C-alpha positions as CSV (number, residue, x, y, z in Angstrom):
1,M,-3.2,16.1,56.8
2,G,-5.8,13.3,57.1
3,K,-5.2,9.9,55.6
4,K,-8.2,10.2,53.4
5,I,-7.1,13.6,52.0
6,L,-3.6,12.2,51.3
7,I,-5.0,9.2,49.4
8,F,-7.2,11.5,47.4
9,L,-4.3,13.8,46.5
10,L,-2.2,10.8,45.5
11,I,-5.0,9.5,43.2
12,I,-5.2,13.0,41.6
13,A,-1.4,13.0,41.0
14,V,-1.5,9.5,39.4
15,V,-4.4,10.4,37.1
16,G,-2.7,13.7,36.1
17,A,0.6,11.9,35.3
18,T,-1.2,9.3,33.2
19,V,-3.1,11.9,31.2
20,Y,0.1,13.9,30.6
21,F,1.9,10.7,29.4
22,L,-0.8,9.7,27.0
23,T,-1.1,13.1,25.5
24,N,2.6,14.0,25.2
25,R,4.4,10.7,24.5
26,E,6.4,10.4,21.3
27,L,4.2,9.1,18.5
28,K,5.8,6.0,17.0
29,P,4.4,3.3,14.7
30,K,3.9,-0.2,15.9
31,K,6.5,-2.3,14.1
32,D,4.2,-5.2,13.6
33,S,1.0,-3.3,13.1
34,N,-1.0,-4.6,10.2
35,K,-4.0,-2.4,10.8
36,I,-5.8,-1.6,7.5
37,T,-6.5,2.1,7.3
38,V,-7.8,2.7,3.7
39,Q,-11.5,3.3,3.2
40,A,-13.5,3.9,0.1
41,N,-14.5,7.5,-0.1
42,P,-18.1,8.0,1.1
43,K,-18.9,9.4,-2.4
44,H,-17.7,6.2,-3.9
45,S,-20.7,3.9,-4.7
46,E,-18.8,0.7,-5.2
47,R,-18.4,-1.8,-2.4
48,Y,-15.2,-3.7,-1.9
49,Q,-14.7,-7.1,-0.3
50,I,-11.9,-6.7,2.3
51,V,-9.6,-9.7,2.4
52,K,-7.0,-10.2,5.0
53,H,-4.3,-12.7,4.0
54,K,-1.5,-13.6,6.3
55,Y,1.0,-11.1,5.0
56,Y,-1.1,-8.4,3.2
57,T,-4.6,-7.1,3.0
58,L,-6.6,-6.1,-0.1
59,A,-9.9,-4.6,-1.1
60,Y,-11.3,-6.6,-4.0
61,S,-13.4,-4.9,-6.6
62,Q,-15.9,-7.4,-8.0
63,V,-17.0,-4.9,-10.7
64,N,-13.5,-4.7,-12.1
65,D,-12.2,-8.2,-11.1
66,Q,-9.1,-7.0,-9.4
67,P,-7.9,-5.3,-6.2
68,A,-8.8,-1.6,-5.6
69,W,-5.9,-1.5,-3.2
70,V,-3.4,-3.7,-1.4
71,C,-1.7,-2.8,1.9
72,Y,1.4,-4.3,3.6
73,N,4.5,-3.6,5.6
74,L,7.9,-4.3,4.2
75,K,10.7,-4.7,6.8
76,K,14.4,-4.6,6.3
77,E,14.9,-8.1,7.5
78,N,12.5,-9.4,4.9
79,V,14.2,-7.9,1.9
80,G,16.4,-10.2,-0.3
81,G,14.9,-13.6,0.7
82,K,15.7,-16.8,-1.1
83,E,12.3,-18.2,-1.7
84,P,12.0,-19.0,-5.4
85,R,9.3,-17.3,-7.5
86,I,6.5,-19.8,-8.2
87,N,5.0,-18.1,-11.4
88,K,1.7,-19.9,-11.0
89,F,-1.4,-17.7,-10.6
90,T,-4.3,-19.2,-8.8
91,A,-7.8,-18.2,-7.6
92,D,-8.0,-16.5,-4.2
93,P,-9.7,-18.9,-1.8
94,L,-11.0,-16.0,0.3
95,I,-12.8,-14.1,-2.5
96,S,-16.5,-14.9,-2.7
97,T,-16.7,-14.6,-6.5
98,K,-14.7,-16.0,-9.3
99,T,-11.0,-15.0,-9.4
100,D,-9.5,-17.5,-11.8
101,F,-8.8,-15.3,-14.8
102,N,-6.2,-17.3,-16.8
103,I,-8.5,-17.3,-19.8
104,E,-9.0,-13.5,-19.6
105,Y,-5.2,-12.8,-19.7
106,K,-4.4,-15.4,-22.3
107,G,-3.8,-13.7,-25.6
108,S,-4.7,-10.3,-24.1
109,H,-1.2,-8.9,-24.6
110,Y,-1.4,-7.6,-21.0
111,D,0.8,-8.7,-18.1
112,K,-0.6,-10.0,-14.8
113,G,0.9,-7.0,-12.9
114,H,1.5,-7.7,-9.2
115,M,0.3,-5.0,-6.7
116,V,2.2,-6.8,-3.9
117,P,5.4,-7.7,-5.7
118,A,6.5,-11.3,-5.5
119,A,10.1,-10.1,-4.7
120,D,8.8,-8.3,-1.6
121,M,7.6,-11.7,-0.2
122,S,10.6,-13.8,-1.1
123,W,11.3,-14.5,2.5
124,S,8.4,-16.9,3.0
125,S,6.8,-19.7,0.9
126,V,3.3,-18.7,2.2
127,A,3.9,-15.0,1.5
128,M,5.1,-15.8,-2.0
129,K,2.1,-18.0,-2.8
130,E,-0.3,-15.2,-1.6
131,T,1.2,-12.8,-4.1
132,F,0.2,-15.1,-7.0
133,Y,-3.5,-14.9,-6.3
134,F,-5.4,-13.3,-9.1
135,S,-6.9,-10.9,-6.5
136,N,-3.4,-9.3,-6.3
137,V,-2.9,-8.6,-10.0
138,C,-4.2,-6.1,-12.6
139,P,-3.8,-5.9,-16.4
140,Q,-0.6,-3.9,-17.0
141,F,1.0,-2.9,-20.3
142,P,4.1,-5.2,-20.5
143,S,6.7,-2.5,-20.9
144,F,5.2,-0.6,-18.0
145,N,5.0,-3.7,-15.7
146,R,8.5,-4.8,-16.6
147,G,9.9,-1.2,-16.7
148,T,8.9,1.7,-14.6
149,W,6.6,-0.3,-12.2
150,K,9.5,-2.7,-11.6
151,K,11.9,0.1,-11.0
152,L,9.7,1.6,-8.3
153,E,9.3,-1.9,-6.7
154,E,13.1,-2.1,-6.5
155,K,13.3,1.4,-5.0
156,V,10.8,0.5,-2.4
157,R,12.8,-2.5,-1.3
158,G,15.8,-0.2,-1.1
159,W,13.8,2.2,1.1
160,A,12.8,-0.6,3.4
161,V,16.4,-1.4,4.0
162,E,17.4,2.2,4.5
163,F,14.5,3.2,6.8
164,D,14.1,-0.3,8.5
165,S,10.5,-0.6,7.3
166,V,7.9,1.1,5.0
167,K,4.1,0.9,4.8
168,I,2.8,0.6,1.3
169,Y,-0.5,0.9,-0.5
170,A,-0.8,0.2,-4.2
171,G,-3.5,-0.3,-6.8
172,P,-5.2,0.8,-10.0
173,V,-7.3,3.9,-10.7
174,F,-10.7,3.1,-12.1
175,N,-11.8,6.5,-13.2
176,D,-10.1,6.5,-16.6
177,N,-10.2,2.8,-17.7
178,I,-8.9,2.0,-21.2
179,G,-10.8,-1.2,-22.0
180,K,-11.6,-4.8,-21.0
181,I,-10.0,-8.2,-21.5
182,G,-11.5,-11.7,-21.7
183,P,-15.0,-13.1,-21.6
184,D,-15.5,-11.8,-18.0
185,S,-14.5,-8.3,-19.0
186,V,-11.7,-7.7,-16.6
187,T,-11.1,-3.9,-16.5
188,I,-7.9,-2.4,-17.9
189,P,-7.0,0.5,-15.6
190,G,-5.7,3.7,-17.2
191,H,-3.4,4.5,-14.3
192,F,-1.8,2.9,-11.3
193,Y,-0.7,4.4,-7.9
194,K,1.7,3.5,-5.1
195,V,2.1,5.4,-1.8
196,I,4.8,4.9,0.8
197,V,5.3,6.1,4.4
198,E,8.4,5.6,6.4
199,Y,9.3,6.5,10.0
200,H,12.9,7.4,10.6
201,N,14.9,9.7,12.9
202,S,11.8,10.5,14.8
203,S,9.9,11.7,11.8
204,Y,7.4,10.4,9.3
205,E,7.8,11.0,5.5
206,G,5.5,10.1,2.7
207,I,5.5,10.0,-1.1
208,G,3.0,9.0,-3.8
209,F,3.3,8.0,-7.4
210,I,0.7,8.0,-10.3
211,F,1.7,6.4,-13.6
212,P,-0.2,5.9,-16.8
213,N,-0.7,2.2,-17.9
214,K,1.7,2.4,-20.8
215,K,5.4,2.5,-21.7
216,V,7.0,5.2,-19.6
217,D,10.5,6.6,-20.3
218,E,10.7,9.5,-17.9
219,P,12.5,9.1,-14.5
220,L,10.6,8.2,-11.4
221,Y,10.7,11.7,-9.8
222,Q,8.5,13.1,-12.6
223,F,5.7,10.9,-11.3
224,A,6.2,11.7,-7.6
225,V,3.3,13.5,-6.0
226,P,1.9,14.2,-2.5
227,I,-0.2,11.4,-1.1
228,D,-3.1,13.8,-1.0
229,S,-3.0,13.9,-4.8
230,V,-3.2,10.1,-5.0
231,E,-6.1,10.1,-2.6
232,S,-8.0,12.7,-4.7
233,Y,-7.3,11.0,-8.0
234,A,-8.1,7.4,-6.8
235,N,-11.0,8.5,-4.5
236,L,-9.4,6.8,-1.4
237,D,-8.1,7.8,2.0
238,F,-4.8,6.5,3.3
239,Y,-3.0,6.3,6.6
240,Q,-5.9,7.2,8.9
241,Y,-4.1,5.7,11.8
242,L,-1.7,8.6,12.0
243,P,-2.6,11.6,14.3
244,E,-4.3,14.3,12.2
245,S,-1.4,16.8,12.4
246,I,1.2,14.2,11.3
247,Q,-1.1,12.8,8.6
248,K,-1.6,16.3,7.2
249,K,2.1,16.9,6.9
250,V,3.0,13.4,5.6
251,E,0.3,13.5,2.9
252,S,0.7,17.1,1.7
253,T,4.4,17.3,1.1
254,V,7.1,15.4,-0.8
255,N,10.8,15.8,0.0
256,L,12.5,14.1,-3.0
257,S,16.0,14.3,-1.5
258,I,14.9,12.0,1.4
259,W,13.8,9.4,-1.1
260,G,16.9,9.8,-3.2
261,L,14.9,11.1,-6.1
262,D,16.5,14.6,-6.5
263,K,16.2,16.0,-10.0
264,K,19.4,15.5,-11.9
């Protein structure tokens, strides 16, 4: 066999092996990936300002004066930090329009409800400060913010510990608003959502939640829905970085037992 033919065959073998590896390797998430994969649905006429902070990313709705969604990873090692809660809300320096809404919330009888919880960022002073930008809060009914919404936040931290990490999107739903607050007319959303995906034991699992912005007494599992349902209701598209076959499975099914939310 000639030397040139041998080299040619060797090149073919290397290319073939490379293609096989790239198409058949196990699909795993990048632990430190902070890629933002939510987009406004093409049918959605509103434009959002995408803001990338150090520890989370958000899409800011100038029409509603609050985030349309936030996105972040929560890792096991970051749960249970000792950074004190600062309780001081400030304008977001990266937003091109006004985001100081202290006057709007004062006397409104609505809480400044965090989309990225302060307790999820208690491992870093910078991360904690970022959660107290007004671009990360929405008007929430007090008993909802301090009740069911808080319970879900605590569950998510538990899932981050159990599964090593989770990727979260959260935000308001603007298609059934229930009013405005303040001279700048900050929108009061009628519902809120949260969606979570985890990768554990070589498998992805996803779950979504949709809650009314009011006092909620029912258990969390009654508000659990497939991520597809949240996408449809909020007019958004999540987790596009996942291969289509995995994304379809993760977003169309909910296994309550995996999340410890079995009906009892």
